[in-house]
C-alpha positions as CSV (number, residue, x, y, z in Angstrom):
1,M,-29.1,2.6,-16.3
2,I,-28.1,4.3,-13.9
3,R,-25.4,7.2,-13.2
4,Y,-22.1,6.0,-11.7
5,H,-22.4,8.0,-8.3
6,E,-26.0,6.4,-7.8
7,A,-23.9,3.1,-8.3
8,L,-20.9,3.7,-5.9
9,S,-23.2,4.9,-3.5
10,Q,-25.0,1.6,-3.1
11,V,-21.5,-0.4,-3.5
12,L,-20.1,1.8,-0.5
13,Q,-23.3,1.3,1.5
14,L,-22.8,-2.3,0.9
15,G,-19.0,-2.3,2.0
16,S,-19.7,-0.4,5.1
17,G,-22.6,-2.8,6.4
18,S,-20.6,-5.6,6.1
19,A,-17.5,-4.2,7.3
20,S,-19.5,-2.9,10.3
21,G,-19.7,-6.9,11.3
22,W,-16.1,-8.2,9.6
23,E,-13.9,-10.0,11.7
24,S,-10.7,-9.2,12.7
25,V,-7.5,-11.9,13.2
26,S,-4.3,-12.1,14.8
27,V,-1.3,-12.0,12.9
28,S,2.6,-12.1,13.5
29,L,4.7,-9.5,12.1
30,A,5.5,-12.1,9.4
31,E,2.4,-12.8,8.0
32,S,1.4,-8.8,8.3
33,F,2.9,-8.0,5.0
34,G,-0.3,-6.8,2.9
35,A,-2.6,-7.3,5.7
36,V,-4.7,-4.3,6.8
37,L,-5.1,-3.0,10.3
38,A,-8.4,-3.6,12.2
39,E,-6.6,-1.8,15.2
40,A,-4.3,0.9,15.7
41,V,-0.9,0.0,16.4
42,T,0.8,1.6,19.6
43,S,4.2,1.5,21.0
44,V,5.1,0.1,24.2
45,E,8.3,1.7,24.5
46,S,10.5,4.7,23.6
47,F,12.4,4.7,20.6
48,P,15.6,4.7,20.8
49,M,15.6,3.1,24.0
50,F,18.6,4.5,26.0
51,E,20.7,7.7,25.0
52,A,23.5,6.4,23.0
53,S,26.6,7.4,20.6
54,M,26.4,8.4,17.1
55,V,29.8,8.1,16.1
56,D,32.9,6.5,17.2
57,G,34.5,8.8,19.5
58,F,35.0,9.7,23.1
59,A,32.1,10.7,25.7
60,L,33.0,13.1,28.0
61,R,31.3,16.4,29.9
62,A,31.2,19.2,27.6
63,V,31.7,21.7,30.6
64,D,35.2,20.3,31.1
65,T,36.3,21.6,27.6
66,K,35.5,25.0,28.4
67,N,38.9,26.3,28.6
68,A,40.5,24.4,25.1
69,A,41.8,27.2,22.8
70,G,43.5,25.5,19.8
71,S,47.1,24.6,20.2
72,E,47.8,27.0,22.7
73,S,45.6,25.4,25.3
74,I,44.4,21.6,24.7
75,V,42.6,20.0,27.2
76,R,43.8,16.5,28.3
77,F,41.4,14.0,28.7
78,P,42.5,10.3,30.3
79,V,40.5,7.5,28.5
80,N,39.2,5.5,31.4
81,K,37.4,2.7,29.5
82,N,36.3,1.6,26.2
83,F,32.8,0.4,24.9
84,V,31.2,-0.9,21.6
85,A,27.4,-1.3,20.7
86,G,25.7,-4.2,23.1
87,T,27.9,-4.1,25.9
88,G,24.9,-2.6,28.0
89,D,25.3,-0.4,31.1
90,C,28.5,1.9,30.7
91,G,28.7,3.3,34.1
92,S,29.5,6.8,34.7
93,V,31.8,9.3,33.4
94,E,34.0,11.3,35.9
95,S,34.9,14.6,35.7
96,G,37.7,15.6,33.5
97,I,37.8,12.0,32.1
98,A,36.5,10.3,28.4
99,I,35.5,7.2,27.8
100,G,35.4,5.4,24.6
101,V,32.5,5.0,22.5
102,A,31.7,3.0,19.5
103,T,28.9,4.0,17.5
104,G,25.2,2.6,19.0
105,A,27.4,2.2,22.3
106,M,25.2,3.2,25.2
107,L,26.2,6.6,26.9
108,P,27.9,6.6,30.2
109,R,25.7,8.6,32.7
110,D,26.5,12.1,33.5
111,A,28.4,12.3,30.1
112,D,26.6,15.0,27.7
113,V,28.6,15.1,24.7
114,V,30.7,12.5,22.3
115,V,33.7,13.9,20.3
116,K,34.5,12.1,16.8
117,I,37.3,10.2,17.1
118,E,38.9,12.1,14.1
119,N,38.7,15.6,16.0
120,V,40.9,14.5,18.8
121,E,44.5,14.3,19.3
122,V,46.0,11.4,20.6
123,L,48.2,12.1,23.1
124,E,49.0,9.1,24.7
125,K,48.9,5.3,23.8
126,N,48.9,1.8,25.9
127,S,51.1,-0.8,25.1
128,D,48.3,-2.7,23.3
129,G,47.8,0.4,21.2
130,T,44.8,1.5,22.5
131,I,44.5,5.2,23.2
132,A,45.1,6.0,26.5
133,A,44.8,9.8,26.6
134,I,43.6,12.2,24.0
135,G,43.5,16.3,23.6
136,V,40.7,18.4,22.5
137,R,41.2,21.7,20.9
138,S,37.9,23.6,21.3
139,P,35.2,23.8,23.5
140,L,32.2,20.7,22.8
141,I,28.5,21.7,22.8
142,S,26.7,19.6,25.2
143,G,24.4,17.3,23.1
144,D,26.7,16.8,20.1
145,N,26.6,13.1,18.4
146,I,24.4,11.6,21.2
147,R,20.9,9.9,20.2
148,Y,18.6,10.4,23.0
149,R,15.7,8.3,24.5
150,G,12.5,8.7,22.9
151,T,13.4,11.1,20.3
152,D,11.9,9.2,17.3
153,I,8.7,7.1,18.6
154,R,7.3,8.0,22.4
155,A,6.0,5.4,24.5
156,K,2.2,5.0,23.9
157,Q,2.3,6.7,21.0
158,V,-0.3,5.8,17.9
159,L,2.3,4.6,15.3
160,L,-0.5,3.3,12.3
161,D,-4.3,3.9,12.3
162,P,-7.0,1.3,11.6
163,G,-7.3,1.0,7.8
164,T,-3.3,0.8,7.4
165,R,-2.2,-1.6,4.9
166,I,1.3,-3.1,6.2
167,D,3.9,-2.1,3.5
168,F,7.8,-2.6,3.1
169,Q,8.4,0.6,5.0
170,H,6.3,-0.4,8.2
171,F,8.8,-3.2,8.9
172,P,11.8,-1.6,10.6
173,M,9.7,0.5,12.7
174,L,7.4,-2.8,14.0
175,A,10.5,-4.7,14.2
176,A,12.8,-2.2,16.0
177,L,10.0,-1.7,18.7
178,G,9.4,-5.8,19.1
179,I,6.0,-5.6,17.8
180,R,5.1,-8.9,17.1
181,Q,1.4,-9.5,16.8
182,M,-1.3,-7.4,15.5
183,Q,-5.0,-7.3,14.9
184,V,-5.9,-6.8,11.2
185,R,-9.0,-7.2,9.0
186,R,-9.4,-10.9,7.9
187,R,-8.7,-11.2,4.3
188,P,-11.9,-11.4,2.1
189,R,-12.6,-14.6,0.6
190,V,-13.0,-14.1,-3.4
191,G,-13.8,-16.2,-6.4
192,V,-13.4,-15.4,-10.0
193,I,-15.2,-17.1,-12.9
194,C,-14.8,-16.2,-16.3
195,T,-17.1,-17.0,-19.4
196,G,-17.2,-17.6,-23.1
197,E,-16.4,-20.6,-25.4
198,E,-13.5,-18.7,-26.9
199,I,-11.0,-18.3,-23.8
200,V,-8.3,-20.5,-23.5
201,D,-7.0,-20.3,-19.6
202,W,-4.3,-18.4,-19.2
203,S,-2.3,-21.1,-17.1
204,Q,-2.8,-23.6,-19.6
205,S,0.4,-24.1,-22.4
206,E,-1.7,-24.9,-25.0
207,P,-1.1,-22.3,-27.9
208,A,-4.3,-20.3,-28.9
209,V,-5.8,-21.2,-32.2
210,P,-7.8,-19.2,-34.6
211,G,-10.9,-18.2,-32.9
212,K,-9.4,-18.4,-29.5
213,I,-8.1,-16.0,-27.1
214,R,-6.0,-16.1,-24.2
215,N,-7.7,-15.1,-20.8
216,A,-6.3,-12.2,-19.6
217,T,-8.8,-10.8,-17.4
218,G,-8.4,-14.0,-15.6
219,A,-4.9,-13.6,-14.9
220,F,-5.7,-10.2,-14.4
221,L,-7.9,-10.4,-11.6
222,A,-6.5,-13.1,-9.8
223,V,-3.4,-11.8,-9.5
224,T,-4.7,-8.1,-8.5
225,L,-7.3,-9.7,-6.0
226,Q,-4.8,-11.6,-4.1
227,G,-2.3,-8.4,-4.5
228,M,-5.2,-6.2,-2.5
229,G,-5.1,-8.6,0.4
230,C,-7.8,-10.9,-0.7
231,D,-8.0,-14.4,-0.3
232,L,-8.5,-16.4,-3.7
233,V,-10.8,-19.6,-3.0
234,H,-12.5,-20.3,-6.5
235,Y,-11.5,-19.9,-10.1
236,S,-13.1,-21.6,-12.7
237,C,-13.6,-20.9,-16.9
238,V,-16.7,-21.8,-18.3
239,G,-18.4,-21.7,-22.0
240,D,-21.3,-19.8,-22.7
241,S,-23.6,-21.9,-20.9
242,D,-25.9,-21.0,-17.8
243,A,-26.0,-23.8,-16.5
244,D,-22.2,-24.2,-16.3
245,Y,-22.3,-20.7,-14.9
246,R,-25.1,-21.5,-12.0
247,K,-23.1,-24.8,-11.4
248,A,-19.6,-22.5,-11.2
249,V,-21.3,-20.0,-8.8
250,E,-22.9,-22.2,-6.2
251,E,-19.2,-23.9,-6.1
252,A,-17.9,-20.4,-5.4
253,L,-20.4,-20.1,-2.5
254,I,-19.8,-23.4,-0.8
255,A,-15.7,-22.4,-1.3
256,G,-16.9,-19.3,1.2
257,C,-16.5,-16.7,-1.2
258,D,-17.8,-13.1,0.5
259,V,-17.2,-11.5,-3.2
260,L,-17.4,-13.1,-6.7
261,L,-16.4,-11.7,-9.3
262,S,-17.3,-12.9,-13.5
263,T,-16.0,-11.6,-16.6
264,G,-18.4,-11.6,-20.1
265,A,-21.9,-12.2,-20.2
266,V,-23.5,-9.5,-19.1
267,S,-24.3,-7.4,-21.5
268,V,-27.9,-7.9,-23.4
269,G,-26.8,-9.9,-26.5
270,P,-28.1,-13.5,-27.0
271,K,-25.3,-15.1,-25.0
272,D,-25.7,-12.9,-22.0
273,F,-27.2,-15.0,-19.4
274,V,-25.5,-13.9,-16.5
275,K,-28.5,-11.4,-15.1
276,K,-31.1,-14.4,-16.0
277,A,-29.0,-16.9,-14.3
278,V,-28.3,-15.3,-11.0
279,S,-32.0,-14.3,-10.8
280,E,-33.2,-17.9,-11.1
281,M,-30.8,-18.3,-8.5
282,G,-32.6,-15.7,-6.2
283,A,-30.1,-13.1,-6.5
284,K,-30.6,-9.7,-5.3
285,I,-29.5,-7.2,-8.3
286,F,-28.8,-3.6,-7.2
287,F,-28.0,-2.6,-10.4
288,H,-27.3,-3.8,-14.1
289,R,-25.5,-1.2,-16.5
290,V,-24.2,2.2,-15.3
291,A,-23.7,4.9,-17.4
292,V,-19.7,4.7,-17.5
293,R,-17.2,3.9,-20.2
294,P,-15.9,1.4,-20.1
295,G,-17.6,-1.2,-18.5
296,K,-21.4,0.1,-19.1
297,P,-22.8,-3.8,-18.6
298,I,-21.5,-4.2,-15.1
299,L,-23.8,-6.3,-12.8
300,C,-23.7,-5.7,-9.1
301,A,-26.1,-8.5,-7.0
302,Q,-26.2,-10.0,-3.6
303,L,-26.2,-13.8,-3.7
304,G,-26.1,-16.5,-1.2
305,H,-28.1,-16.6,2.1
306,E,-28.8,-15.0,5.7
307,N,-26.0,-16.7,7.1
308,K,-23.3,-16.3,4.5
309,Q,-23.8,-13.9,2.0
310,C,-22.0,-13.1,-1.4
311,L,-21.6,-9.9,-3.5
312,L,-21.4,-10.7,-7.3
313,F,-19.6,-8.0,-9.6
314,A,-20.7,-9.3,-13.1
315,L,-18.1,-7.6,-15.1
316,P,-17.8,-7.2,-18.8
317,G,-15.1,-9.4,-20.9
318,N,-12.8,-7.2,-22.3
319,P,-9.6,-6.3,-20.9
320,M,-10.0,-2.5,-20.3
321,A,-13.8,-2.5,-19.5
322,T,-12.9,-5.4,-16.7
323,A,-9.7,-3.6,-15.2
324,A,-12.4,-0.3,-15.0
325,G,-15.0,-2.5,-13.3
326,F,-12.5,-4.0,-10.9
327,R,-10.9,-0.2,-10.3
328,F,-14.4,2.0,-9.7
329,F,-16.8,-0.5,-8.4
330,V,-14.8,-3.8,-7.0
331,T,-12.0,-1.5,-5.6
332,P,-14.2,0.9,-3.5
333,Y,-15.9,-2.1,-2.0
334,L,-12.9,-4.1,-1.0
335,R,-11.7,-0.5,0.8
336,S,-14.8,-0.4,2.7
337,L,-14.7,-4.0,3.9
338,F,-11.1,-3.3,5.1
339,G,-11.9,-0.1,6.8
340,Q,-10.3,1.9,4.4
341,K,-10.7,5.5,3.7
342,Q,-12.2,6.2,0.3
343,E,-9.4,7.3,-2.2
344,K,-9.6,11.3,-3.6
345,T,-8.8,12.2,-7.1
346,M,-5.7,14.5,-7.9
347,R,-6.1,17.2,-10.2
348,V,-3.3,17.2,-13.3
349,A,-3.2,19.3,-16.5
350,L,-4.0,17.3,-19.5
351,G,-0.6,16.9,-22.1
352,N,-3.1,16.3,-25.2
353,D,-6.7,16.5,-25.7
354,V,-9.3,13.7,-25.2
355,V,-12.6,12.8,-26.2
356,K,-15.9,11.0,-24.7
357,S,-19.3,10.6,-25.3
358,E,-21.8,13.2,-23.5
359,G,-23.5,11.7,-20.5
360,M,-21.0,8.8,-19.8
361,R,-18.9,9.0,-17.0
362,T,-15.4,7.9,-18.8
363,F,-12.3,6.2,-17.7
364,L,-9.5,7.1,-19.8
365,L,-6.3,5.4,-19.6
366,G,-3.0,8.0,-18.8
367,S,0.7,8.3,-18.1
368,V,1.4,10.9,-15.5
369,T,4.6,12.3,-16.4
370,Q,6.7,15.0,-15.2
371,T,7.5,17.5,-17.8
372,A,9.4,21.3,-17.4
373,D,5.8,22.8,-16.8
374,G,5.0,20.2,-13.9
375,L,3.2,17.0,-13.9
376,R,1.2,16.2,-16.8
377,V,-1.4,13.3,-18.0
378,F,-0.9,11.9,-21.1
379,S,-3.6,10.1,-22.9
380,P,-2.9,7.5,-25.6
381,A,-5.4,7.7,-28.5
382,E,-5.9,4.0,-28.1
383,Q,-8.7,3.3,-25.5
384,E,-10.5,0.8,-27.1
385,S,-11.5,-2.0,-24.5
386,F,-10.2,-5.0,-26.4
387,R,-6.4,-3.5,-26.0
388,V,-3.5,-4.4,-23.7
389,L,-0.7,-2.8,-24.7
390,P,-1.9,0.8,-23.6
391,F,-2.7,-0.6,-20.2
392,A,0.7,-2.0,-19.4
393,R,2.6,1.2,-20.5
394,S,0.1,3.1,-18.0
395,N,0.1,4.6,-14.7
396,A,-2.9,6.4,-13.8
397,W,-6.6,6.5,-15.1
398,I,-8.2,9.9,-16.0
399,V,-11.7,10.5,-15.0
400,L,-13.7,12.4,-17.2
401,P,-17.2,13.6,-15.9
402,E,-20.8,13.1,-17.3
403,V,-20.9,16.6,-18.9
404,G,-19.0,17.2,-21.7
405,E,-17.6,15.8,-24.8
406,G,-14.1,16.0,-23.7
407,A,-11.6,18.1,-22.5
408,A,-8.6,20.0,-24.1
409,T,-4.5,20.3,-23.4
410,G,-3.8,22.0,-20.6
411,N,-7.2,21.5,-18.6
412,L,-7.2,19.9,-15.2
413,V,-8.8,16.6,-15.1
414,E,-9.2,14.5,-12.3
415,I,-6.6,11.3,-12.0
416,L,-6.6,8.0,-9.6
417,P,-3.2,5.6,-9.8
418,L,-3.9,2.8,-12.2
419,F,-4.3,0.3,-9.2
420,S,-5.2,0.7,-5.3
421,D,-2.1,-1.0,-3.6
422,G,-1.4,1.6,-0.8
423,F,2.2,0.5,-2.2
424,S,4.3,2.8,-4.6
425,R,1.5,4.6,-6.4
426,E,0.5,6.6,-3.3
427,W,2.2,9.7,-4.4
428,L,-0.8,10.1,-6.9
429,I,-3.3,10.0,-4.3
430,S,-4.5,13.8,-2.5
């Protein structure tokens, strides 16, 4: 049995080595959600692209309002034209003249201020009801109510770095700049194999009977892998048979899996055949059994041949052991493939006492909550790996080091978000 950091170091080396030859593909903006950038996205133009009015009002020259002094000295401006957004070039404004502009309308040349329509006095109207002349009661400040070209984004500015996962908040910027194609990392082709005579697949409608359990881990892995930007190309459930397991592995390799996850049959019991089965297939085993809890029996091995290799993570079958193995071994590997930086933990004060076994790096479920004393992470007492309710109610993992038998209320502990999806949980990553 090896320590966690030794195992993780091997995983990261495998990931970075594979990532160096990981190809990129071009995708359209519509196809890009959830994809990870292989190249930086750079603006080809400025945004905004032109000076425009930020309000409904009148564009004019600020210097022409210097003599405005309330009701005693109203400066009169004939209104020459009226423009709305999308009408294009508004021409130029002459001294002493105002041009009506709607919000978003292009600013006339030589105009340097826009006065809001509610801040002027209407002095004259045309026969059709439009405003013919306005009065300004106080001097205006140059630049007011103008949206200047390039104030948000400069041309040739780097917008998104390689390794960025395209998320909801990126689309307004990408669409506004007309970015239609991006180079992204190819989505890893992944497979899932679930073992056990007792499991009833989650996609089946038949009710579970005594002695059988629904396949919670299969559902979790299938959905989570796809949520991380992977293509699920193989999914199967097999009984407690090493022959059936080897057949499923062969099918996953034929399907072109880059990464293969299996659950169950990986410990040291009489029906734990995974290590023997993959060894007989010529796999290179990097490690089996790591000093972590939950998930100690995890196995990592290289399958396939020189031209097409597949990394296998064989995870324990209990739901929380599977989830921990995925979060702390599979996730770092996938981030390496995507060229993403590895996450850093955040330190938060414990809201309650926790215990652990000496010598084991321990992953506890927790809930980060804002209290009167700041952020606190609370760990439920129910941490057994068969449970699913605490996982559903948690938003973080508490990471306790090998040394020690627990931590007391108020102690600072390391935490990570429950999932590394780059989306709503990024607030937990330092």
